[in-house]
CHARMM-style PDB file with segment names, atoms N, HN, CA, C and O in Angstrom:
ATOM      1  N   UNK     1       1.006  -0.798  -0.391  1.00  0.00      PROA
ATOM      2  CA  UNK     1       0.079   0.011  -0.158  1.00  0.00      PROA
ATOM      3  C   UNK     1       0.878   1.578  -0.077  1.00  0.00      PROA
ATOM      4  O   UNK     1       1.359   2.039   0.958  1.00  0.00      PROA
ATOM      5  N   UNK     2       0.886   2.082  -1.078  1.00  0.00      PROA
ATOM      6  HN  UNK     2       0.495   1.707  -1.918  1.00  0.00      PROA
ATOM      7  CA  UNK     2       1.851   3.345  -0.983  1.00  0.00      PROA
ATOM      8  C   UNK     2       0.791   4.273  -0.791  1.00  0.00      PROA
ATOM      9  O   UNK     2      -0.324   4.229  -1.311  1.00  0.00      PROA
ATOM     10  N   UNK     3       1.329   5.283   0.160  1.00  0.00      PROA
ATOM     11  HN  UNK     3       2.234   5.318   0.583  1.00  0.00      PROA
ATOM     12  CA  UNK     3       0.884   6.503   0.623  1.00  0.00      PROA
ATOM     13  C   UNK     3       1.586   7.765   0.853  1.00  0.00      PROA
ATOM     14  O   UNK     3       2.730   7.614   0.425  1.00  0.00      PROA
ATOM     15  N   UNK     4       1.403   9.140   1.411  1.00  0.00      PROA
ATOM     16  HN  UNK     4       0.473   9.263   1.758  1.00  0.00      PROA
ATOM     17  CA  UNK     4       1.946   9.512   1.483  1.00  0.00      PROA
ATOM     18  C   UNK     4       3.132   9.855   2.946  1.00  0.00      PROA
ATOM     19  O   UNK     4       3.765  10.895   3.131  1.00  0.00      PROA
ATOM     20  N   UNK     5       3.126   8.809   3.666  1.00  0.00      PROA
ATOM     21  HN  UNK     5       2.611   7.965   3.516  1.00  0.00      PROA
ATOM     22  CA  UNK     5       3.391   8.225   5.057  1.00  0.00      PROA
ATOM     23  C   UNK     5       4.974   7.670   4.489  1.00  0.00      PROA
ATOM     24  O   UNK     5       5.974   7.747   5.203  1.00  0.00      PROA
ATOM     25  N   UNK     6       4.988   7.095   3.052  1.00  0.00      PROA
ATOM     26  HN  UNK     6       4.176   7.032   2.472  1.00  0.00      PROA
ATOM     27  CA  UNK     6       6.383   6.169   3.097  1.00  0.00      PROA
ATOM     28  C   UNK     6       7.799   7.003   3.244  1.00  0.00      PROA
ATOM     29  O   UNK     6       8.109   7.861   2.418  1.00  0.00      PROA
ATOM     30  N   UNK     7       8.464   6.733   4.154  1.00  0.00      PROA
ATOM     31  HN  UNK     7       8.212   6.036   4.825  1.00  0.00      PROA
ATOM     32  CA  UNK     7       9.824   6.542   4.425  1.00  0.00      PROA
ATOM     33  C   UNK     7       9.679   7.637   6.156  1.00  0.00      PROA
ATOM     34  O   UNK     7      10.555   7.920   6.974  1.00  0.00      PROA
ATOM     35  N   UNK     8       8.402   7.936   6.127  1.00  0.00      PROA
ATOM     36  HN  UNK     8       7.691   7.706   5.463  1.00  0.00      PROA
ATOM     37  CA  UNK     8       8.219   8.496   7.350  1.00  0.00      PROA
ATOM     38  C   UNK     8       8.135   7.945   8.703  1.00  0.00      PROA
ATOM     39  O   UNK     8       7.231   7.153   8.970  1.00  0.00      PROA
ATOM     40  N   UNK     9       9.063   8.321   9.647  1.00  0.00      PROA
ATOM     41  HN  UNK     9       9.798   8.964   9.430  1.00  0.00      PROA
ATOM     42  CA  UNK     9       9.194   7.556  10.888  1.00  0.00      PROA
ATOM     43  C   UNK     9       7.758   7.186  11.459  1.00  0.00      PROA
ATOM     44  O   UNK     9       7.113   8.137  11.901  1.00  0.00      PROA
ATOM     45  N   UNK    10       7.048   5.658  11.516  1.00  0.00      PROA
ATOM     46  HN  UNK    10       7.572   4.886  11.156  1.00  0.00      PROA
ATOM     47  CA  UNK    10       6.240   5.912  12.542  1.00  0.00      PROA
ATOM     48  C   UNK    10       5.966   5.924  14.024  1.00  0.00      PROA
ATOM     49  O   UNK    10       4.959   5.490  14.583  1.00  0.00      PROA
ATOM     50  N   UNK    11       7.209   6.590  14.668  1.00  0.00      PROA
ATOM     51  HN  UNK    11       8.027   6.942  14.214  1.00  0.00      PROA
ATOM     52  CA  UNK    11       7.097   6.406  16.413  1.00  0.00      PROA
ATOM     53  C   UNK    11       6.648   7.899  15.967  1.00  0.00      PROA
ATOM     54  O   UNK    11       6.502   8.631  14.988  1.00  0.00      PROA
ATOM     55  N   UNK    12       6.504   7.815  17.729  1.00  0.00      PROA
ATOM     56  HN  UNK    12       6.623   7.221  18.525  1.00  0.00      PROA
ATOM     57  CA  UNK    12       5.606   9.433  17.663  1.00  0.00      PROA
ATOM     58  C   UNK    12       6.672  10.449  17.902  1.00  0.00      PROA
ATOM     59  O   UNK    12       7.623  10.520  18.680  1.00  0.00      PROA
ATOM     60  N   UNK    13       5.964  11.552  16.540  1.00  0.00      PROA
ATOM     61  HN  UNK    13       5.191  11.494  15.908  1.00  0.00      PROA
ATOM     62  CA  UNK    13       6.878  12.762  16.390  1.00  0.00      PROA
ATOM     63  C   UNK    13       7.133  12.784  15.114  1.00  0.00      PROA
ATOM     64  O   UNK    13       7.758  13.768  14.716  1.00  0.00      PROA
ATOM     65  N   UNK    14       6.822  11.960  14.326  1.00  0.00      PROA
ATOM     66  HN  UNK    14       6.315  11.161  14.650  1.00  0.00      PROA
ATOM     67  CA  UNK    14       8.119  11.029  13.253  1.00  0.00      PROA
ATOM     68  C   UNK    14       6.908  11.592  11.679  1.00  0.00      PROA
ATOM     69  O   UNK    14       7.289  11.448  10.518  1.00  0.00      PROA
ATOM     70  N   UNK    15       5.898  12.030  11.941  1.00  0.00      PROA
ATOM     71  HN  UNK    15       5.588  12.147  12.885  1.00  0.00      PROA
ATOM     72  CA  UNK    15       5.301  12.139  10.855  1.00  0.00      PROA
ATOM     73  C   UNK    15       4.280  11.508  10.052  1.00  0.00      PROA
ATOM     74  O   UNK    15       3.381  12.002   9.372  1.00  0.00      PROA
ATOM     75  N   UNK    16       4.768   9.742  10.382  1.00  0.00      PROA
ATOM     76  HN  UNK    16       5.498   9.340  10.934  1.00  0.00      PROA
ATOM     77  CA  UNK    16       4.091   8.561   9.184  1.00  0.00      PROA
ATOM     78  C   UNK    16       2.777   8.377   9.948  1.00  0.00      PROA
ATOM     79  O   UNK    16       1.800   8.176   9.226  1.00  0.00      PROA
ATOM     80  N   UNK    17       2.521   8.411  11.535  1.00  0.00      PROA
ATOM     81  HN  UNK    17       3.315   8.574  12.121  1.00  0.00      PROA
ATOM     82  CA  UNK    17       1.481   7.971  11.576  1.00  0.00      PROA
ATOM     83  C   UNK    17       0.530   9.277  11.169  1.00  0.00      PROA
ATOM     84  O   UNK    17      -0.503   9.322  10.502  1.00  0.00      PROA
ATOM     85  N   UNK    18       1.191  10.179  11.747  1.00  0.00      PROA
ATOM     86  HN  UNK    18       2.031  10.142  12.289  1.00  0.00      PROA
ATOM     87  CA  UNK    18      -0.361  11.491  11.062  1.00  0.00      PROA
ATOM     88  C   UNK    18      -0.231  11.401   9.640  1.00  0.00      PROA
ATOM     89  O   UNK    18      -0.952  12.182   9.019  1.00  0.00      PROA
ATOM     90  N   UNK    19       0.454  10.702   9.016  1.00  0.00      PROA
ATOM     91  HN  UNK    19       1.040  10.068   9.521  1.00  0.00      PROA
ATOM     92  CA  UNK    19      -0.016  10.788   7.342  1.00  0.00      PROA
ATOM     93  C   UNK    19      -0.678   9.877   7.348  1.00  0.00      PROA
ATOM     94  O   UNK    19      -1.728  10.291   6.856  1.00  0.00      PROA
ATOM     95  N   UNK    20      -0.840   8.539   7.652  1.00  0.00      PROA
ATOM     96  HN  UNK    20       0.013   8.203   8.052  1.00  0.00      PROA
ATOM     97  CA  UNK    20      -1.085   7.268   7.536  1.00  0.00      PROA
ATOM     98  C   UNK    20      -2.629   7.992   7.912  1.00  0.00      PROA
ATOM     99  O   UNK    20      -3.647   7.902   7.227  1.00  0.00      PROA
ATOM    100  N   UNK    21      -2.496   8.574   8.939  1.00  0.00      PROA
ATOM    101  HN  UNK    21      -1.668   8.647   9.495  1.00  0.00      PROA
ATOM    102  CA  UNK    21      -4.069   8.817   9.818  1.00  0.00      PROA
ATOM    103  C   UNK    21      -4.734   9.883   8.744  1.00  0.00      PROA
ATOM    104  O   UNK    21      -5.900   9.504   8.631  1.00  0.00      PROA
ATOM    105  N   UNK    22      -4.577  10.790   8.086  1.00  0.00      PROA
ATOM    106  HN  UNK    22      -3.630  11.098   8.178  1.00  0.00      PROA
ATOM    107  CA  UNK    22      -5.167  11.933   7.079  1.00  0.00      PROA
ATOM    108  C   UNK    22      -5.207  11.022   5.412  1.00  0.00      PROA
ATOM    109  O   UNK    22      -5.836  11.668   4.574  1.00  0.00      PROA
ATOM    110  N   UNK    23      -4.731   9.897   4.973  1.00  0.00      PROA
ATOM    111  HN  UNK    23      -4.221   9.372   5.653  1.00  0.00      PROA
ATOM    112  CA  UNK    23      -5.136   9.376   4.234  1.00  0.00      PROA
ATOM    113  C   UNK    23      -5.821   8.296   4.328  1.00  0.00      PROA
ATOM    114  O   UNK    23      -6.014   7.638   3.305  1.00  0.00      PROA
ATOM    115  N   UNK    24      -6.366   7.852   5.626  1.00  0.00      PROA
ATOM    116  HN  UNK    24      -6.210   8.387   6.457  1.00  0.00      PROA
ATOM    117  CA  UNK    24      -7.770   7.146   5.812  1.00  0.00      PROA
ATOM    118  C   UNK    24      -8.879   7.571   5.610  1.00  0.00      PROA
ATOM    119  O   UNK    24      -9.943   7.215   5.105  1.00  0.00      PROA
ATOM    120  N   UNK    25      -8.172   8.906   6.394  1.00  0.00      PROA
ATOM    121  HN  UNK    25      -7.307   9.196   6.805  1.00  0.00      PROA
ATOM    122  CA  UNK    25      -9.548   9.702   6.570  1.00  0.00      PROA
ATOM    123  C   UNK    25      -9.669  10.418   5.675  1.00  0.00      PROA
ATOM    124  O   UNK    25     -10.031  11.552   5.987  1.00  0.00      PROA
ATOM    125  N   UNK    26      -9.503  10.219   4.586  1.00  0.00      PROA
ATOM    126  HN  UNK    26      -9.209   9.297   4.333  1.00  0.00      PROA
ATOM    127  CA  UNK    26      -9.300  11.000   2.728  1.00  0.00      PROA
ATOM    128  C   UNK    26     -10.051  10.368   2.027  1.00  0.00      PROA
ATOM    129  O   UNK    26     -10.583  10.915   1.061  1.00  0.00      PROA
ATOM    130  N   UNK    27     -10.246   9.266   2.285  1.00  0.00      PROA
ATOM    131  HN  UNK    27      -9.814   8.821   3.070  1.00  0.00      PROA
ATOM    132  CA  UNK    27     -11.344   8.491   1.634  1.00  0.00      PROA
ATOM    133  C   UNK    27     -12.688   7.904   2.066  1.00  0.00      PROA
ATOM    134  O   UNK    27     -13.542   7.252   1.466  1.00  0.00      PROA
ATOM    135  N   UNK    28     -12.580   8.353   3.288  1.00  0.00      PROA
ATOM    136  HN  UNK    28     -11.887   8.884   3.775  1.00  0.00      PROA
ATOM    137  CA  UNK    28     -14.259   8.757   4.441  1.00  0.00      PROA
ATOM    138  C   UNK    28     -15.296   9.684   3.935  1.00  0.00      PROA
ATOM    139  O   UNK    28     -15.192  10.911   3.919  1.00  0.00      PROA
ATOM    140  N   UNK    29     -16.459   8.884   3.460  1.00  0.00      PROA
ATOM    141  HN  UNK    29     -16.543   7.887   3.473  1.00  0.00      PROA
ATOM    142  CA  UNK    29     -17.313  10.437   2.768  1.00  0.00      PROA
ATOM    143  C   UNK    29     -17.268  11.310   3.745  1.00  0.00      PROA
ATOM    144  O   UNK    29     -16.683  11.018   4.788  1.00  0.00      PROA
ATOM    145  N   UNK    30     -17.862  12.494   3.578  1.00  0.00      PROA
ATOM    146  HN  UNK    30     -18.337  12.730   2.731  1.00  0.00      PROA
ATOM    147  CA  UNK    30     -17.941  13.790   3.967  1.00  0.00      PROA
ATOM    148  C   UNK    30     -16.853  14.497   4.512  1.00  0.00      PROA
ATOM    149  O   UNK    30     -17.002  15.421   5.311  1.00  0.00      PROA
ATOM    150  N   UNK    31     -15.746  14.088   4.100  1.00  0.00      PROA
ATOM    151  HN  UNK    31     -15.625  13.338   3.450  1.00  0.00      PROA
ATOM    152  CA  UNK    31     -14.405  14.533   4.929  1.00  0.00      PROA
ATOM    153  C   UNK    31     -13.992  15.406   4.071  1.00  0.00      PROA
ATOM    154  O   UNK    31     -14.115  14.832   2.989  1.00  0.00      PROA
ATOM    155  N   UNK    32     -13.409  16.859   3.812  1.00  0.00      PROA
ATOM    156  HN  UNK    32     -13.309  17.325   4.691  1.00  0.00      PROA
ATOM    157  CA  UNK    32     -13.170  17.681   3.029  1.00  0.00      PROA
ATOM    158  C   UNK    32     -11.895  18.386   3.339  1.00  0.00      PROA
ATOM    159  O   UNK    32     -11.463  19.223   2.547  1.00  0.00      PROA
ATOM    160  N   UNK    33     -11.126  18.037   4.686  1.00  0.00      PROA
ATOM    161  HN  UNK    33     -11.476  17.357   5.330  1.00  0.00      PROA
ATOM    162  CA  UNK    33     -10.065  18.297   5.292  1.00  0.00      PROA
ATOM    163  C   UNK    33      -9.348  17.530   6.177  1.00  0.00      PROA
ATOM    164  O   UNK    33      -8.968  17.852   7.303  1.00  0.00      PROA
ATOM    165  N   UNK    34      -9.116  16.004   5.317  1.00  0.00      PROA
ATOM    166  HN  UNK    34      -9.426  15.742   4.403  1.00  0.00      PROA
ATOM    167  CA  UNK    34      -8.621  14.954   6.353  1.00  0.00      PROA
ATOM    168  C   UNK    34      -7.431  15.892   6.970  1.00  0.00      PROA
ATOM    169  O   UNK    34      -7.583  15.805   8.188  1.00  0.00      PROA
ATOM    170  N   UNK    35      -6.338  16.733   6.706  1.00  0.00      PROA
ATOM    171  HN  UNK    35      -6.215  16.804   5.716  1.00  0.00      PROA
ATOM    172  CA  UNK    35      -5.332  16.967   7.540  1.00  0.00      PROA
ATOM    173  C   UNK    35      -6.026  17.542   8.647  1.00  0.00      PROA
ATOM    174  O   UNK    35      -5.673  17.149   9.759  1.00  0.00      PROA
ATOM    175  N   UNK    36      -6.858  18.314   8.584  1.00  0.00      PROA
ATOM    176  HN  UNK    36      -7.145  18.633   7.681  1.00  0.00      PROA
ATOM    177  CA  UNK    36      -7.271  19.474   9.705  1.00  0.00      PROA
ATOM    178  C   UNK    36      -8.110  18.148  10.706  1.00  0.00      PROA
ATOM    179  O   UNK    36      -8.261  18.312  11.917  1.00  0.00      PROA
ATOM    180  N   UNK    37      -8.528  17.053  10.097  1.00  0.00      PROA
ATOM    181  HN  UNK    37      -8.406  16.920   9.113  1.00  0.00      PROA
ATOM    182  CA  UNK    37      -9.055  16.431  11.617  1.00  0.00      PROA
ATOM    183  C   UNK    37      -8.330  15.546  11.702  1.00  0.00      PROA
ATOM    184  O   UNK    37      -8.661  14.907  12.701  1.00  0.00      PROA
ATOM    185  N   UNK    38      -7.180  14.938  11.044  1.00  0.00      PROA
ATOM    186  HN  UNK    38      -6.911  15.457  10.233  1.00  0.00      PROA
ATOM    187  CA  UNK    38      -6.268  13.934  11.661  1.00  0.00      PROA
ATOM    188  C   UNK    38      -5.516  15.248  12.472  1.00  0.00      PROA
ATOM    189  O   UNK    38      -4.923  14.771  13.439  1.00  0.00      PROA
ATOM    190  N   UNK    39      -5.370  16.446  12.425  1.00  0.00      PROA
ATOM    191  HN  UNK    39      -5.852  16.834  11.639  1.00  0.00      PROA
ATOM    192  CA  UNK    39      -4.635  17.184  13.393  1.00  0.00      PROA
ATOM    193  C   UNK    39      -5.371  17.512  14.375  1.00  0.00      PROA
ATOM    194  O   UNK    39      -4.733  17.435  15.425  1.00  0.00      PROA
ATOM    195  N   UNK    40      -6.779  17.955  14.563  1.00  0.00      PROA
ATOM    196  HN  UNK    40      -7.297  18.017  13.710  1.00  0.00      PROA
ATOM    197  CA  UNK    40      -8.060  18.019  15.582  1.00  0.00      PROA
ATOM    198  C   UNK    40      -7.554  16.775  16.041  1.00  0.00      PROA
ATOM    199  O   UNK    40      -6.916  16.850  17.091  1.00  0.00      PROA
ATOM    200  N   UNK    41      -7.719  15.181  15.318  1.00  0.00      PROA
ATOM    201  HN  UNK    41      -8.237  15.120  14.465  1.00  0.00      PROA
ATOM    202  CA  UNK    41      -7.573  14.218  16.164  1.00  0.00      PROA
ATOM    203  C   UNK    41      -6.073  14.294  17.267  1.00  0.00      PROA
ATOM    204  O   UNK    41      -6.007  13.890  18.428  1.00  0.00      PROA
ATOM    205  N   UNK    42      -5.228  14.799  16.632  1.00  0.00      PROA
ATOM    206  HN  UNK    42      -5.281  15.128  15.689  1.00  0.00      PROA
ATOM    207  CA  UNK    42      -4.096  14.395  17.514  1.00  0.00      PROA
ATOM    208  C   UNK    42      -3.678  15.615  18.550  1.00  0.00      PROA
ATOM    209  O   UNK    42      -2.755  15.572  19.364  1.00  0.00      PROA
ATOM    210  N   UNK    43      -4.551  16.670  18.324  1.00  0.00      PROA
ATOM    211  HN  UNK    43      -5.300  16.705  17.662  1.00  0.00      PROA
ATOM    212  CA  UNK    43      -4.698  17.364  19.521  1.00  0.00      PROA
ATOM    213  C   UNK    43      -5.302  17.184  20.666  1.00  0.00      PROA
ATOM    214  O   UNK    43      -5.005  17.560  21.800  1.00  0.00      PROA
ATOM    215  N   UNK    44      -6.634  16.257  20.050  1.00  0.00      PROA
ATOM    216  HN  UNK    44      -6.875  15.952  19.129  1.00  0.00      PROA
ATOM    217  CA  UNK    44      -7.084  14.940  21.065  1.00  0.00      PROA
ATOM    218  C   UNK    44      -6.387  14.670  22.291  1.00  0.00      PROA
ATOM    219  O   UNK    44      -6.456  15.052  23.460  1.00  0.00      PROA
ATOM    220  N   UNK    45      -5.504  13.662  21.431  1.00  0.00      PROA
ATOM    221  HN  UNK    45      -5.448  13.351  20.482  1.00  0.00      PROA
ATOM    222  CA  UNK    45      -4.881  12.762  22.165  1.00  0.00      PROA
ATOM    223  C   UNK    45      -3.492  12.968  22.674  1.00  0.00      PROA
ATOM    224  O   UNK    45      -3.075  12.329  23.640  1.00  0.00      PROA
ATOM    225  N   UNK    46      -3.014  13.553  22.252  1.00  0.00      PROA
ATOM    226  HN  UNK    46      -3.353  14.071  21.467  1.00  0.00      PROA
ATOM    227  CA  UNK    46      -1.241  14.093  22.516  1.00  0.00      PROA
ATOM    228  C   UNK    46      -1.420  15.551  23.306  1.00  0.00      PROA
ATOM    229  O   UNK    46      -0.543  15.884  24.103  1.00  0.00      PROA
ATOM    230  N   UNK    47      -2.211  16.144  23.145  1.00  0.00      PROA
ATOM    231  HN  UNK    47      -2.924  15.874  22.498  1.00  0.00      PROA
ATOM    232  CA  UNK    47      -2.713  17.859  23.902  1.00  0.00      PROA
ATOM    233  C   UNK    47      -1.849  18.748  23.338  1.00  0.00      PROA
ATOM    234  O   UNK    47      -0.653  18.459  23.307  1.00  0.00      PROA
ATOM    235  N   UNK    48      -2.258  19.826  22.865  1.00  0.00      PROA
ATOM    236  HN  UNK    48      -3.230  20.061  22.889  1.00  0.00      PROA
ATOM    237  CA  UNK    48      -1.835  20.851  21.561  1.00  0.00      PROA
ATOM    238  C   UNK    48       0.058  21.232  22.079  1.00  0.00      PROA
ATOM    239  O   UNK    48       1.076  21.185  21.388  1.00  0.00      PROA
ATOM    240  N   UNK    49      -0.129  21.586  23.531  1.00  0.00      PROA
ATOM    241  HN  UNK    49      -0.956  21.624  24.092  1.00  0.00      PROA
ATOM    242  CA  UNK    49       1.516  21.715  23.086  1.00  0.00      PROA
ATOM    243  C   UNK    49       2.482  20.410  22.425  1.00  0.00      PROA
ATOM    244  O   UNK    49       3.380  20.582  21.601  1.00  0.00      PROA
ATOM    245  N   UNK    50       2.068  19.096  22.991  1.00  0.00      PROA
ATOM    246  HN  UNK    50       1.338  18.956  23.660  1.00  0.00      PROA
ATOM    247  CA  UNK    50       2.955  18.318  22.021  1.00  0.00      PROA
ATOM    248  C   UNK    50       3.040  18.535  20.089  1.00  0.00      PROA
ATOM    249  O   UNK    50       3.880  18.728  19.209  1.00  0.00      PROA
ATOM    250  N   UNK    51       1.658  18.356  20.243  1.00  0.00      PROA
ATOM    251  HN  UNK    51       0.976  18.199  20.958  1.00  0.00      PROA
ATOM    252  CA  UNK    51       1.528  18.477  18.511  1.00  0.00      PROA
ATOM    253  C   UNK    51       2.625  19.448  17.820  1.00  0.00      PROA
ATOM    254  O   UNK    51       3.510  19.294  16.978  1.00  0.00      PROA
ATOM    255  N   UNK    52       2.093  20.608  18.651  1.00  0.00      PROA
ATOM    256  HN  UNK    52       1.374  20.733  19.335  1.00  0.00      PROA
ATOM    257  CA  UNK    52       3.389  22.049  17.903  1.00  0.00      PROA
ATOM    258  C   UNK    52       4.700  21.460  18.273  1.00  0.00      PROA
ATOM    259  O   UNK    52       5.382  21.245  17.271  1.00  0.00      PROA
ATOM    260  N   UNK    53       5.234  21.153  19.314  1.00  0.00      PROA
ATOM    261  HN  UNK    53       4.680  21.328  20.128  1.00  0.00      PROA
ATOM    262  CA  UNK    53       6.723  20.800  19.117  1.00  0.00      PROA
ATOM    263  C   UNK    53       7.053  20.075  18.119  1.00  0.00      PROA
ATOM    264  O   UNK    53       8.056  20.191  17.415  1.00  0.00      PROA
ATOM    265  N   UNK    54       5.531  18.704  17.985  1.00  0.00      PROA
ATOM    266  HN  UNK    54       4.717  18.610  18.557  1.00  0.00      PROA
ATOM    267  CA  UNK    54       6.291  17.814  16.835  1.00  0.00      PROA
ATOM    268  C   UNK    54       6.141  18.438  15.111  1.00  0.00      PROA
ATOM    269  O   UNK    54       6.645  17.993  14.080  1.00  0.00      PROA
ATOM    270  N   UNK    55       4.926  20.040  15.411  1.00  0.00      PROA
ATOM    271  HN  UNK    55       4.517  20.401  16.249  1.00  0.00      PROA
ATOM    272  CA  UNK    55       4.737  19.975  14.068  1.00  0.00      PROA
ATOM    273  C   UNK    55       6.274  21.074  14.032  1.00  0.00      PROA
ATOM    274  O   UNK    55       6.600  21.497  12.922  1.00  0.00      PROA
ATOM    275  N   UNK    56       6.671  21.260  14.598  1.00  0.00      PROA
ATOM    276  HN  UNK    56       6.406  20.917  15.499  1.00  0.00      PROA
ATOM    277  CA  UNK    56       8.261  22.657  14.569  1.00  0.00      PROA
ATOM    278  C   UNK    56       9.037  22.310  14.291  1.00  0.00      PROA
ATOM    279  O   UNK    56       9.872  22.928  13.629  1.00  0.00      PROA
ATOM    280  N   UNK    57       9.186  20.432  14.901  1.00  0.00      PROA
ATOM    281  HN  UNK    57       8.509  19.930  15.438  1.00  0.00      PROA
ATOM    282  CA  UNK    57      10.413  19.355  14.477  1.00  0.00      PROA
ATOM    283  C   UNK    57      10.066  18.950  13.406  1.00  0.00      PROA
ATOM    284  O   UNK    57      11.129  18.524  12.953  1.00  0.00      PROA
ATOM    285  N   UNK    58       9.143  18.735  12.490  1.00  0.00      PROA
ATOM    286  HN  UNK    58       8.280  19.080  12.858  1.00  0.00      PROA
ATOM    287  CA  UNK    58       8.832  18.263  11.318  1.00  0.00      PROA
ATOM    288  C   UNK    58       9.539  19.536  11.086  1.00  0.00      PROA
ATOM    289  O   UNK    58      10.770  19.540  11.051  1.00  0.00      PROA
ATOM    290  N   UNK    59       8.612  20.999  10.869  1.00  0.00      PROA
ATOM    291  HN  UNK    59       7.612  20.995  10.898  1.00  0.00      PROA
ATOM    292  CA  UNK    59       9.185  21.475   9.554  1.00  0.00      PROA
ATOM    293  C   UNK    59      10.503  21.806  10.012  1.00  0.00      PROA
ATOM    294  O   UNK    59      11.070  22.302   9.038  1.00  0.00      PROA
ATOM    295  N   UNK    60      11.584  21.780  11.373  1.00  0.00      PROA
ATOM    296  HN  UNK    60      11.124  21.377  12.164  1.00  0.00      PROA
ATOM    297  CA  UNK    60      13.126  21.954  10.935  1.00  0.00      PROA
ATOM    298  C   UNK    60      13.380  20.930  10.269  1.00  0.00      PROA
ATOM    299  O   UNK    60      14.276  21.194   9.467  1.00  0.00      PROA
ATOM    300  N   UNK    61      12.784  19.095  10.139  1.00  0.00      PROA
ATOM    301  HN  UNK    61      12.056  18.881  10.790  1.00  0.00      PROA
ATOM    302  CA  UNK    61      13.503  18.564   9.836  1.00  0.00      PROA
ATOM    303  C   UNK    61      13.256  18.547   7.726  1.00  0.00      PROA
ATOM    304  O   UNK    61      13.916  17.740   7.073  1.00  0.00      PROA
ATOM    305  N   UNK    62      12.242  19.553   6.997  1.00  0.00      PROA
ATOM    306  HN  UNK    62      11.705  20.209   7.528  1.00  0.00      PROA
ATOM    307  CA  UNK    62      11.708  19.641   6.163  1.00  0.00      PROA
ATOM    308  C   UNK    62      12.712  20.849   5.018  1.00  0.00      PROA
ATOM    309  O   UNK    62      12.803  21.090   3.814  1.00  0.00      PROA
ATOM    310  N   UNK    63      13.364  21.377   6.441  1.00  0.00      PROA
ATOM    311  HN  UNK    63      13.290  21.182   7.419  1.00  0.00      PROA
ATOM    312  CA  UNK    63      14.022  22.405   6.058  1.00  0.00      PROA
ATOM    313  C   UNK    63      15.619  21.978   5.614  1.00  0.00      PROA
ATOM    314  O   UNK    63      16.383  22.252   4.688  1.00  0.00      PROA
ATOM    315  N   UNK    64      15.641  21.332   6.565  1.00  0.00      PROA
ATOM    316  HN  UNK    64      15.021  21.109   7.317  1.00  0.00      PROA
ATOM    317  CA  UNK    64      17.158  20.757   6.307  1.00  0.00      PROA
ATOM    318  C   UNK    64      17.470  19.674   5.224  1.00  0.00      PROA
ATOM    319  O   UNK    64      18.569  19.409   4.736  1.00  0.00      PROA
ATOM    320  N   UNK    65      16.097  19.034   4.922  1.00  0.00      PROA
ATOM    321  HN  UNK    65      15.204  19.249   5.318  1.00  0.00      PROA
ATOM    322  CA  UNK    65      16.044  17.771   3.602  1.00  0.00      PROA
ATOM    323  C   UNK    65      15.995  19.132   2.489  1.00  0.00      PROA
ATOM    324  O   UNK    65      16.427  18.798   1.386  1.00  0.00      PROA
ATOM    325  N   UNK    66      15.613  20.403   2.556  1.00  0.00      PROA
ATOM    326  HN  UNK    66      15.262  20.675   3.452  1.00  0.00      PROA
ATOM    327  CA  UNK    66      14.967  20.874   0.896  1.00  0.00      PROA
ATOM    328  C   UNK    66      13.581  20.603   0.810  1.00  0.00      PROA
ATOM    329  O   UNK    66      12.966  21.162  -0.097  1.00  0.00      PROA
ATOM    330  N   UNK    67      12.975  19.856   1.579  1.00  0.00      PROA
ATOM    331  HN  UNK    67      13.475  19.402   2.316  1.00  0.00      PROA
ATOM    332  CA  UNK    67      11.543  19.827   1.134  1.00  0.00      PROA
ATOM    333  C   UNK    67      10.600  20.843   1.809  1.00  0.00      PROA
ATOM    334  OT1 UNK    67       9.410  20.882   1.497  1.00  0.00      PROA
TER     335      UNK     67
END
């Protein structure tokens, strides 16, 4: 199964679990913003502060790899 989470870590904060959830939600009827819904679920489970830390770390990794 190919998705946007290929090559991303499935450890917490690695981005893989978020991308995988986003892909699953995209196929559900009525979901217009799967990334926003995945983020809301993540904030509910992990807390807003932790999600912000992971987001900042992901942005930093993207800058390092030129994405």
